[in-house]
C-alpha positions in Angstrom: -25.7 -14.4 3.1 -25.8 -10.7 2.1 -22.2 -10.1 3.6 -20.6 -13.2 2.2 -22.1 -12.4 -1.4 -21.1 -8.6 -1.3 -17.5 -9.8 -0.3 -17.1 -12.3 -2.8 -18.5 -9.7 -5.3 -15.9 -7.0 -4.0 -12.9 -9.6 -4.1 -14.1 -10.2 -7.9 -14.2 -6.5 -8.7 -10.7 -6.3 -6.9 -9.3 -9.1 -9.2 -10.9 -7.4 -12.2 -9.6 -4.2 -11.3 -6.1 -5.5 -10.8 -6.4 -7.2 -14.2 -7.5 -4.0 -16.0 -4.6 -2.1 -14.1 -2.2 -4.4 -16.2 -3.8 -3.5 -19.4 -2.2 -0.8 -21.9 -6.2 0.0 -22.6 -6.7 1.4 -19.4 -3.7 3.8 -19.6 -4.9 4.8 -23.1 -8.3 5.7 -21.8 -6.5 7.5 -19.0 -4.4 9.5 -21.8 -7.5 10.5 -23.6 -9.3 11.4 -20.4 -6.1 13.7 -19.5 -6.7 15.2 -23.0 -10.2 16.1 -22.3 -9.3 17.6 -19.1 -6.7 19.7 -20.9 -3.7 18.4 -18.9 -2.2 15.4 -21.1 1.4 15.8 -21.1 2.5 16.0 -24.6 -0.4 18.1 -25.6 0.5 20.6 -22.6 4.0 20.6 -23.2 4.8 19.1 -19.7 8.4 17.3 -19.8 6.8 14.4 -18.2 5.0 10.8 -19.2 3.7 8.2 -17.6 5.5 5.0 -17.4 6.2 1.9 -14.9 8.7 2.1 -12.4 12.0 -0.3 -12.5 11.3 -3.7 -11.5 13.8 -3.2 -8.3 11.4 -0.9 -6.9 8.5 -2.9 -7.7 9.9 -5.8 -6.0 9.5 -4.1 -2.6 5.9 -3.1 -3.1 4.4 -5.5 -5.5 2.3 -7.3 -2.7 0.7 -3.9 -2.2 -0.2 -2.9 -5.7 0.6 0.5 -4.5 3.9 1.6 -6.3 7.4 2.0 -5.5 7.9 4.3 -2.8 4.2 5.5 -2.0 0.8 4.2 -2.6 0.1 7.4 -4.1 1.3 6.0 -7.4 -0.4 3.4 -9.5 0.9 0.1 -8.6 4.9 0.7 -10.0 3.5 3.7 -12.1 5.3 7.1 -12.0 6.3 10.1 -13.8 9.4 10.2 -15.8 11.2 13.2 -17.7 10.9 13.2 -21.4 13.9 15.5 -21.7 16.4 17.0 -19.4 14.6 19.2 -16.6 16.5 21.9 -15.2 16.3 23.4 -11.6 13.6 26.0 -11.1 11.3 24.4 -13.9 7.8 23.9 -14.0 6.8 20.5 -14.2 3.1 20.4 -14.0 0.1 22.7 -14.0 -2.9 21.1 -12.7 -6.1 23.6 -13.1 -8.4 23.3 -10.0 -11.5 22.6 -12.4 -9.9 19.3 -13.3 -9.7 18.2 -9.6 -11.9 15.6 -8.2 -13.6 17.5 -5.1 -17.3 17.6 -4.1 -17.2 21.1 -3.7 -16.8 22.3 -6.9 -17.9 20.7 -10.4 -15.3 19.1 -12.5 -14.6 20.2 -15.9 -16.2 17.3 -17.6 -19.4 17.2 -15.4 -20.6 20.5 -16.5 -21.8 21.6 -19.7 -23.2 19.0 -21.7 -27.0 19.8 -21.2 -28.8 22.6 -19.9 -29.6 20.9 -16.7 -26.7 21.0 -14.1 -25.0 18.0 -12.7 -26.7 16.3 -9.8 -25.2 17.1 -6.3 -22.6 14.9 -4.4 -23.9 12.0 -2.3 -24.4 12.6 1.3 -23.0 13.7 3.7 -22.6 16.9 1.4 -25.0 19.2 2.3 -24.6 22.9 0.7 -26.9 24.4 3.6 -24.5 23.3 6.2 -22.5 26.6 7.9 -18.8 26.2 7.1 -18.3 25.4 11.1 -20.5 22.4 10.7 -19.0 21.5 7.6 -15.4 21.3 8.3 -15.2 18.2 10.1 -17.4 16.3 7.0 -15.3 17.3 4.3 -13.1 14.3 4.2 -15.9 12.0 4.5 -17.7 14.0 1.6 -14.7 13.3 -0.6 -14.7 9.5 0.3 -18.2 9.3 -0.7 -17.7 10.9 -3.9 -15.1 8.6 -4.6 -17.0 5.6 -3.7 -20.1 7.0 -5.7 -18.3 7.4 -9.0 -16.7 4.1 -8.7 -20.2 2.4 -8.3 -21.2 4.4 -11.4 -18.9 2.7 -13.5 -19.2 3.6 -17.3 -21.7 6.5 -16.3 -18.8 8.4 -14.4 -17.1 11.1 -16.1 -14.1 10.4 -14.1 -13.8 6.6 -14.7 -10.7 6.5 -16.5 -8.8 8.4 -13.6 -10.6 6.0 -11.0 -9.3 2.9 -13.1 -5.8 4.1 -13.1 -5.7 4.2 -9.1 -4.4 1.3 -7.3 -7.0 -1.5 -6.3 -5.5 -2.3 -3.0 -3.4 -0.4 -0.8 -0.6 -0.9 1.9 -1.9 1.5 4.5 -2.9 -0.5 7.8 -6.5 -0.2 6.7 -5.4 -3.2 4.4 -3.7 -4.9 7.3 -5.0 -8.2 8.7 -5.3 -8.5 12.7 -1.9 -10.5 12.9 -0.5 -7.8 11.0 -1.6 -5.0 13.0 -0.6 -6.8 16.3 3.1 -6.7 14.6 3.0 -3.0 15.5 3.2 -3.9 19.3 7.1 -3.5 18.5 6.7 0.1 18.0 4.4 3.0 19.8 1.7 3.0 17.4 -0.3 -0.1 18.0 -3.4 2.0 19.4 -3.1 4.3 16.3 -3.6 1.5 13.7 -6.6 -0.1 15.8 -8.1 3.3 16.4 -7.8 3.9 12.1 -9.6 0.6 11.5 -12.1 1.0 14.0 -12.9 4.5 13.1 -13.3 3.6 9.4 -15.7 0.7 10.4 -17.8 3.1 12.6 -17.8 5.7 9.5 -18.9 3.1 7.2 -22.0 2.1 9.3 -22.8 5.7 9.7 -22.8 6.3 6.1 -24.7 3.2 5.4 -27.4 4.1 7.9 -27.2 7.7 6.1 -27.6 6.0 2.4 -30.8 4.4 3.7 -32.4 7.4 5.5 -31.6 9.3 2.1 -33.0 7.0 -0.3 -36.2 6.3 2.1 -36.6 10.0 2.0 -36.5 10.0 -1.6 -39.0 7.5 -2.2 -41.3 9.2 0.1 -40.9 12.2 -1.9 -41.3 10.7 -5.0 -44.8 9.1 -4.0 -45.9 12.4 -2.7 -45.2 14.2 -5.9 -47.0 11.4 -7.8 -50.1 11.7 -5.8 -50.0 15.5 -6.0 -49.6 15.1 -9.9 -46.2 16.6 -9.7 -43.1 15.9 -11.3 -41.7 13.7 -8.7 -39.2 16.6 -7.3 -41.6 17.3 -4.1 -42.8 20.7 -5.3 -46.1 19.4 -6.9 -45.4 21.9 -9.6 -45.4 19.4 -12.7 -42.2 20.9 -14.0 -38.8 19.1 -13.0 -36.8 22.3 -12.1 -33.7 22.8 -14.4 -32.3 25.2 -11.9 -32.4 23.0 -9.1 -30.0 19.8 -9.3 -31.2 16.8 -7.7 -29.7 13.6 -7.2 -32.1 10.8 -8.2 -31.6 6.8 -7.3 -29.7 6.2 -10.6 -26.9 8.8 -9.7 -26.9 7.7 -5.9 -25.2 4.2 -4.9 -27.7 1.7 -3.5 -27.2 0.5 0.0 -26.9 -3.0 -1.2 -23.8 -1.9 -3.6 -22.3 0.1 -0.5 -19.6 -2.6 0.8 -17.3 -2.2 3.3 -14.5 -3.1 0.8 -15.6 -0.3 -1.4 -15.7 2.2 1.3 -12.2 1.1 2.7 -10.9 1.5 -0.9 -12.5 4.9 -1.3 -11.2 5.9 2.3 -7.5 4.8 1.2 -7.8 6.4 -2.1 -8.6 9.7 -0.2 -6.1 9.3 2.7 -3.1 8.3 0.3 -3.9 11.2 -2.6 -5.9 14.0 -1.3 -4.8 17.6 -0.8 -6.3 20.7 0.4 -7.5 22.9 -2.5 -8.5 26.3 -2.2 -11.4 27.6 -4.6 -13.6 30.8 -4.9 -16.8 30.2 -3.5 -19.4 30.7 -6.0 -22.2 31.5 -4.2 -21.1 35.0 -3.6 -20.6 35.8 -7.2 -23.2 37.7 -9.5 -25.6 35.3 -11.1 -25.4 35.3 -14.8 -22.3 37.3 -15.1 -19.7 36.3 -17.9 -22.7 34.3 -19.7 -22.8 31.6 -17.1 -24.8 31.1 -14.0 -22.1 28.9 -12.6 -19.3 31.6 -12.3 -19.1 35.2 -11.1 -17.3 38.0 -12.6 -13.9 38.7 -11.0 -14.8 42.1 -9.3 -17.5 40.0 -7.2 -14.5 38.0 -5.8 -12.3 39.0 -2.6 -10.1 37.1 -0.7 -12.5 36.3 1.9 -14.3 34.1 -0.6 -11.4 31.4 -1.1 -12.7 28.4 0.6 -10.5 24.8 1.1 -11.8 21.5 0.5 -10.4 18.1 0.2 -9.6 16.9 -3.4 -7.8 14.5 -5.4 -5.2 15.9 -8.2 -5.1 13.6 -11.4 -1.6 13.2 -12.8 0.3 15.0 -10.2 -0.9 12.3 -7.8 1.3 9.8 -9.5 4.5 11.2 -8.5 6.3 9.1 -6.0 8.2 10.7 -3.0 11.7 11.6 -2.3 13.3 13.4 0.5 16.1 15.1 -1.3 17.3 18.3 -2.1 16.1 18.0 -5.9 12.9 16.7 -4.9 10.0 18.8 -6.5 7.6 21.0 -4.6 4.0 21.9 -5.3 1.6 24.6 -4.2 -2.0 25.8 -5.1 -2.3 29.2 -6.0 -5.7 31.4 -6.8 -5.4 33.1 -9.8 -7.5 36.4 -10.5 -10.6 35.0 -11.8 -10.7 37.9 -14.2 -7.1 37.6 -15.8 -7.6 36.0 -19.3 -4.1 36.3 -20.5 -2.7 32.8 -19.3 -3.7 30.4 -21.8 -3.8 27.5 -19.4 -7.7 26.8 -20.1 -8.0 26.9 -23.8 -11.6 28.4 -23.4 -9.8 31.3 -21.4 -10.0 34.6 -22.9 -13.0 33.7 -25.1 -16.1 35.8 -24.3 -18.6 34.2 -22.2 -16.2 31.5 -20.8 -15.8 30.7 -17.1 -12.5 32.1 -15.7 -9.5 30.0 -14.4 -10.1 29.5 -10.4 -6.7 28.4 -9.5 -3.7 26.2 -10.6 -1.6 23.8 -8.9 1.9 24.2 -9.8 4.7 21.7 -9.3 8.4 22.7 -9.9 11.9 21.6 -9.2 13.5 23.5 -6.7 15.9 26.6 -7.2 19.3 25.9 -8.4 21.6 24.7 -5.3 23.5 27.8 -3.7 21.4 30.0 -5.7 18.9 32.7 -4.5 17.3 33.2 -7.8 13.7 32.3 -8.1 11.3 31.7 -10.8 11.7 29.6 -14.0 15.6 28.5 -15.2 15.4 31.7 -17.1 14.7 33.7 -13.9 12.2 35.8 -15.1 9.5 34.6 -12.5 7.0 33.7 -15.1 6.3 29.9 -14.1 4.7 29.0 -17.3 7.7 30.1 -19.7 10.3 27.5 -20.1 12.0 29.2 -22.9 15.3 28.5 -21.4 14.8 25.1 -19.9 18.0 23.6 -21.3 19.9 26.4 -20.2 22.2 23.9 -18.3 23.5 22.7 -21.5 25.2 26.1 -22.1 26.3 26.4 -18.7 27.5 22.8 -18.1 25.6 22.3 -14.7 24.0 19.1 -14.5 20.0 19.2 -14.6 17.9 18.4 -11.9 16.3 15.3 -13.3 17.9 13.7 -16.7 15.8 12.6 -19.6 14.4 9.2 -18.6 14.7 9.5 -15.0 11.7 9.2 -12.8 10.5 12.7 -11.1 10.1 12.8 -7.6 7.9 14.9 -5.2 8.5 15.9 -1.5 5.5 15.2 0.4 5.9 17.3 3.1 7.3 17.3 6.7 6.0 13.8 7.9 7.2 11.5 10.1 7.8 7.7 9.3 4.8 6.7 11.0 2.8 9.5 9.3 4.1 8.1 5.6 3.2 4.7 6.6 -0.5 5.4 7.7 -1.1 8.0 5.2 0.8 7.0 2.1 1.5 3.2 3.0 5.2 3.2 2.9 8.3 3.7 5.1 10.9 6.2 3.4 14.2 4.2 5.1 14.7 1.1 7.1 15.9 -1.8 5.2 14.2 -4.8 5.6 16.0 -6.6 3.0 14.6 -4.8 0.3 16.2 -3.5 -2.9 16.8 0.2 -3.3 17.8 2.2 -6.3 19.2 5.3 -4.4 22.9 6.1 -4.9 23.3 5.8 -1.1 21.6 2.7 -0.4 22.2 0.2 -3.2 24.9 -0.6 -5.7 25.9 -3.2 -8.3 28.6 -5.7 -7.6 31.1 -7.1 -10.2 28.4 -9.5 -11.7 26.0 -6.6 -12.3 23.3 -7.7 -9.8 21.8 -5.4 -7.3 22.9 -5.7 -3.9 20.6 -5.8 -0.6 20.2 -2.2 0.9 22.0 -1.5 4.0 19.4 -0.2 6.7 19.2 3.8 6.9 16.7 6.2 7.8 16.1 8.4 4.3 13.7 10.8 6.2 15.7 13.6 7.2 12.6 15.2 9.0 11.6 12.3 11.1 10.1 12.7 14.4 9.5 9.7 17.0 7.3 9.4 19.8 8.0 8.8 23.6 5.6 8.2 26.2 5.7 9.9 29.8 3.4 8.6 32.5 2.5 10.3 35.9 4.1 8.8 38.9 2.3 5.9 40.5 3.8 6.9 43.9 3.8 10.3 45.5 6.3 12.0 47.9 3.3 13.7 49.7 -0.4 12.1 50.2 -3.0 13.6 47.9 -0.6 15.4 45.4 -1.8 13.1 42.8 -5.0 14.9 42.6 -3.4 18.2 41.8 -1.1 16.4 39.4 -4.0 14.9 37.6 -5.9 18.2 37.2 -2.8 19.6 35.4 -2.6 16.3 33.3 -6.1 17.0 32.0 -5.2 20.4 31.0 -2.1 19.3 29.4 -3.4 16.5 27.0 -2.7 13.5 29.2 -5.0 10.3 28.7 -6.0 7.6 31.5 -5.7 4.0 30.4 -6.9 0.9 32.1 -6.0 -2.9 31.8 -8.8 -4.5 29.7 -7.6 -7.9 30.8 -5.6 -8.6 27.4 -2.3 -8.3 26.3 -0.3 -8.9 22.9 0.3 -12.5 22.1 -1.9 -13.7 25.1 -5.4 -14.9 25.8 -8.0 -12.4 25.3 -5.4 -10.0 23.2 -6.6 -7.2 21.0 -7.5 -4.6 23.6 -6.2 -1.2 22.4 -5.8 0.2 25.8 -4.3 -3.1 27.2 -1.7 -2.8 24.7 -0.4 0.7 25.9 -0.5 0.0 29.7 0.8 -3.4 31.0 4.6 -3.3 30.3 4.9 0.1 28.8 2.9 2.4 31.2 3.3 1.0 34.4 7.2 0.8 33.9 7.1 4.6 32.9 4.8 5.4 36.1 7.2 3.4 38.2 10.6 5.3 36.6 8.7 8.7 37.3 8.2 7.7 40.8 11.5 6.4 41.2 13.3 9.8 40.4 10.5 11.7 42.1 11.3 9.8 45.3 7.6 8.5 45.8 6.6 6.7 49.0 2.8 7.2 49.0 0.6 5.4 46.7 -1.6 7.4 44.5 -5.5 7.0 44.6 -5.4 5.6 41.1 -6.8 1.8 40.6 -3.5 -0.2 40.2 -4.3 -1.1 36.7 -4.8 2.3 35.5 -2.2 4.8 34.1 -2.4 8.3 32.8 0.2 9.0 30.2 0.9 11.2 27.2 2.6 10.6 23.8 5.0 13.3 22.9 6.6 13.9 19.4 10.2 14.5 19.4 12.5 15.5 16.8 16.4 16.2 16.5 15.3 19.4 15.1 13.7 20.7 18.2 15.2 19.2 21.4 13.0 20.7 23.9 9.5 21.1 22.6 7.0 23.2 24.8 4.8 19.8 24.9 8.3 17.7 26.2 8.7 20.6 28.7 5.1 20.5 30.1 5.0 16.6 30.4 8.3 16.4 32.0 7.7 19.4 34.7 4.3 18.0 35.3 5.4 14.2 36.0 8.5 15.2 38.5 7.1 18.3 39.8 7.1 18.8 43.6 4.4 20.5 45.7 5.7 23.9 45.1 6.5 23.5 41.3 2.9 21.9 40.9 1.4 25.0 42.9 3.2 27.1 40.3 2.1 24.8 37.2 -1.4 25.2 38.4 -1.4 29.0 38.9 0.4 29.2 35.7 -1.2 26.8 33.3 -2.0 28.8 30.6 1.3 30.5 30.2 2.5 27.1 29.5 0.1 26.1 27.3 0.4 29.4 25.3 4.0 29.9 24.5 3.8 32.0 21.4 1.5 34.5 23.3 4.0 34.5 26.1 6.8 35.5 23.8 4.7 38.1 22.2 3.7 39.4 25.9 7.4 39.4 26.9 8.7 41.3 23.7 5.9 43.8 24.3 6.5 44.1 28.0 10.1 44.4 27.2 9.6 47.2 24.9 7.5 49.1 27.3 9.8 48.7 30.1 7.5 46.7 32.2 9.8 43.5 32.5 10.3 42.1 36.0 13.8 43.6 36.6 15.7 40.6 35.6 14.5 39.9 32.0 11.2 39.3 30.3 8.0 38.4 31.8 8.8 34.6 31.8 11.8 34.7 34.0 9.8 33.0 36.7 8.7 30.0 34.6 10.1 26.5 35.3 13.1 25.2 33.2 14.1 21.6 32.9 16.9 20.0 35.1 18.8 17.0 35.8 16.0 15.3 37.3 14.2 15.8 33.9 17.6 14.6 32.2 17.6 11.5 34.1 14.0 10.5 33.3 14.4 10.9 29.6 17.6 8.8 29.7 15.5 6.0 31.2 12.6 6.5 28.9 15.1 6.2 25.7 17.0 3.0 27.3 13.4 1.5 28.0 12.2 2.0 24.4 15.8 0.7 23.2 15.4 -2.4 25.3 11.9 -2.9 24.3 12.7 -2.5 20.4 15.6 -5.3 20.9 13.5 -7.6 22.6 10.7 -7.5 20.2 13.1 -7.9 17.4 14.7 -10.8 19.3 11.2 -12.4 19.5 10.5 -12.0 16.0 13.8 -13.5 15.0 13.1 -16.5 17.3 9.5 -16.8 15.9 10.8 -17.1 12.3 13.3 -19.8 13.1 10.9 -21.9 15.2 7.7 -21.3 13.6 9.0 -21.4 9.7 6.1 -23.7 8.6 3.4 -21.8 10.5 4.4 -18.6 9.2 5.1 -19.7 5.7 1.3 -21.2 5.8 0.0 -18.0 7.3 1.7 -16.0 4.7 0.4 -18.2 2.0 -3.1 -17.7 3.1 -2.6 -14.0 3.6 -1.0 -13.8 0.3 -4.0 -15.4 -1.5 -6.4 -12.9 0.5 -4.3 -9.9 -0.7 -4.6 -11.3 -4.2 -8.4 -10.9 -3.5 -7.8 -7.5 -2.4 -8.5 -8.1 1.3 -5.6 -7.9 3.4 -2.2 -7.0 2.5 0.5 -9.8 2.5 1.9 -10.5 6.1 5.2 -10.7 4.8 5.4 -7.3 3.5 3.3 -5.9 6.4 6.2 -7.3 8.8 8.8 -5.6 6.5 7.0 -2.2 6.8 7.1 -2.7 10.8 10.7 -3.5 10.7 11.4 -0.6 8.9 9.2 1.7 11.1 10.9 0.4 14.0 14.3 0.8 12.9 13.5 4.8 11.7 12.1 5.4 15.1 14.9 4.2 17.1 17.3 6.0 15.0 15.1 9.1 15.2 15.0 8.6 19.1 18.5 8.2 19.5 19.5 11.4 17.7 16.7 13.3 19.5 18.2 12.2 22.7 21.9 13.3 21.7 20.3 16.6 20.9 18.3 16.6 24.1 21.2 15.9 26.1 23.5 18.4 24.4 21.2 21.2 25.9 21.9 20.7 29.6 
C-alpha cells in the first residue's frame, strides 16, 4: 500500500540520516555552509566551535538522538569555548538574513541569477492581512522546512538540515504506551492533543498541496492553449519580476509523508524563535541598487514584523539554568548603518543593508552593574579586553574547552519537555556532569545523580473543579456562567480509563479519579447538600499554573473564589467579573482614583473585592494532598509493574527500541525516564508553591 511504502521509505531515510550525522563529512559541509553564510566561528572570530558533548551526557539521550540536555542540539553536539570567555562577552552574532524563515529571503537563496527565488510553499500567502496571517506563521515555517528537506541536493540549506537531529524526544515521537505513562502527571491531555493536532494539520496541509498542484496544472494547461508561457497571463513571457513556484520546487503529494511532516514540526517546535525583520513591501523599489531592499529612510518602527524562524549555529547551544548561562536577543539595526562590518558587503555601494542581528552573550559579571562588553564600552562587537580576567584574577564565565550553555527562558519543566524534549531535573538514574548532581568516587567512576529539580523557575499545574453539590438549589447555574467567563472547561466520561478496556480517551483521562474527587472536595468544604443539574459523569474544571514565585496568582484567586463562593459572593463575582479578569487595569484605575481623591474612603477602588480565606486554604491543602497521593500511587504501580512484568517490559522495550532506530518512536524506557523526571519536578514545585501559599495567610 501507499502508506506502508511511504513508511518504509521514511524509515530508510531516517536511518540514512542517522548514519550521515555520524559522518564527519556532514559537519565539514556544515562548516563550509557557515562560511558561505558569513557566520563560521573561526572566520568571524567567535570563541566557539562545534563538538560532540561528553559521553556521560550522551548516555541520557542517545536513544532520542537529540543531544545532552535538549533536542535543540544535534545528537550529542554543542558549542564549546575555544578560549576562556569572560562575563559580559559576545559569544555569537547571527544576522537575520542567514536565518531560515519563509518571510524573508535567505542570503544564499538570493542573487545567483536575475530571477528572484520561488516563494515559500503553501500555506504561505503574501496577500493575507497581518491578522489573518498570524495563526499561519508556525505552519508556514514547518512547511518550508519540509519542502527544503524534500529538495535534497537542490536545497541551498541542505548542509544545515543534515546537521539537525533525525528524530526528537518530544511527545510527538512517543508511542501510545509512552504517552499513557503521562497519566502519572497532569499532562496526558496535552500530549494526546499535541499528537492529534499534528495529525490534523498534516491532513490539512496534504489536502492543500493537492489543490495547489491541481490549480497549477490547470493554469499551465490554460497557458499552453492560449500560446502563453504557462504562468497564466498568456503573454508568452515568463516574468522575471514575479517569482512563481513550479512543480519542481514544490513537494509532490506522494512525497509528503507524515514522518516528514512530523520531523519538520518537531524541528520547528524545538528550535524556532520569533525573529523581527523589516517589511520590505513598504520600501522604495530600486533604492540602493536593489529591488529587494529599500533605503533606510523609508523604514520606521511600525514596519518591523515578527515571524518564526530557525537560527543556524546558535540553535546548537544546550540549556542551563544558572547565573552564568548565556542570554540572547534579536536587535533591529538601522538599515542605513554601514559602519558595522557584520556583513562583508556592508558599506559597499549598492549592497543591501543589514536588517538585524541576534546577539548571544554571557551575563554581566556577578555583583556588577556594568553592562556592555568585558571592557565596559557597550560595543557588543568589541572583545579587545576579552581576557581581562587574566589580569584581575577573576574566574572566566566559561573556561577553554568547556561547553557553552544558554538559558532557554522562563519555562516550566512541562514546557521544556513538550517544546524541547527534555526535563531539566529529576534524576531517573541518569548520569549528570553538573557539580551539584554528580561526582566521582575514589575509583574515578561517575556516580548516579541524586534527584533534584534544576529548573529554578519551574511551574506546576493544579486542577480546581466546581462542586458537584450545592448548598442552595439552582446556584450551580450562576456558578457555571461565571466558570465560562473564567476559563473553566467541561469534561465528560467517554467510557474509557487509563489501563482499562477502551482506554485512550483524552477527556476520560481527566475526569474519573481526578475531576470528580476535586468536585467532591469542593462540595464538602462548601457544605453542599443539593445535587447540581449536571450529569453525574460530567465535571467542570480548570488547570491553574502555580509557582513559588507567585503564591497567589489572579487566575488562582478567581478559581478558588468561584468554587467556594456562597450566594452573596457569587452575586458579587457576577457583577464584578470584569474587574477580576482585568487586574492590571484595576490597579491602574485604583491608582488614578487615589490620585484624584476618588477612592471609597477606606482605600482604593478595589477595597470591596473578595479575598481568599481559611476555606480556600483548606481546599488547596486537600488538592495538594490528593495530588501527592496520586503521584505516590502511580509511582508504586510503576514499580510493581516493573517487578511483575520484567519480561513483558523488556520485550516491549526491545520492540520500541527497534522502532526508534527507524526514526518512528522514541524508546519507551527513555520516555518513561522523562515521565519520572517530570513527575518528580512537578511534585517538588507543587510542594514549594504550597508552602509559599500557606505563608500568605
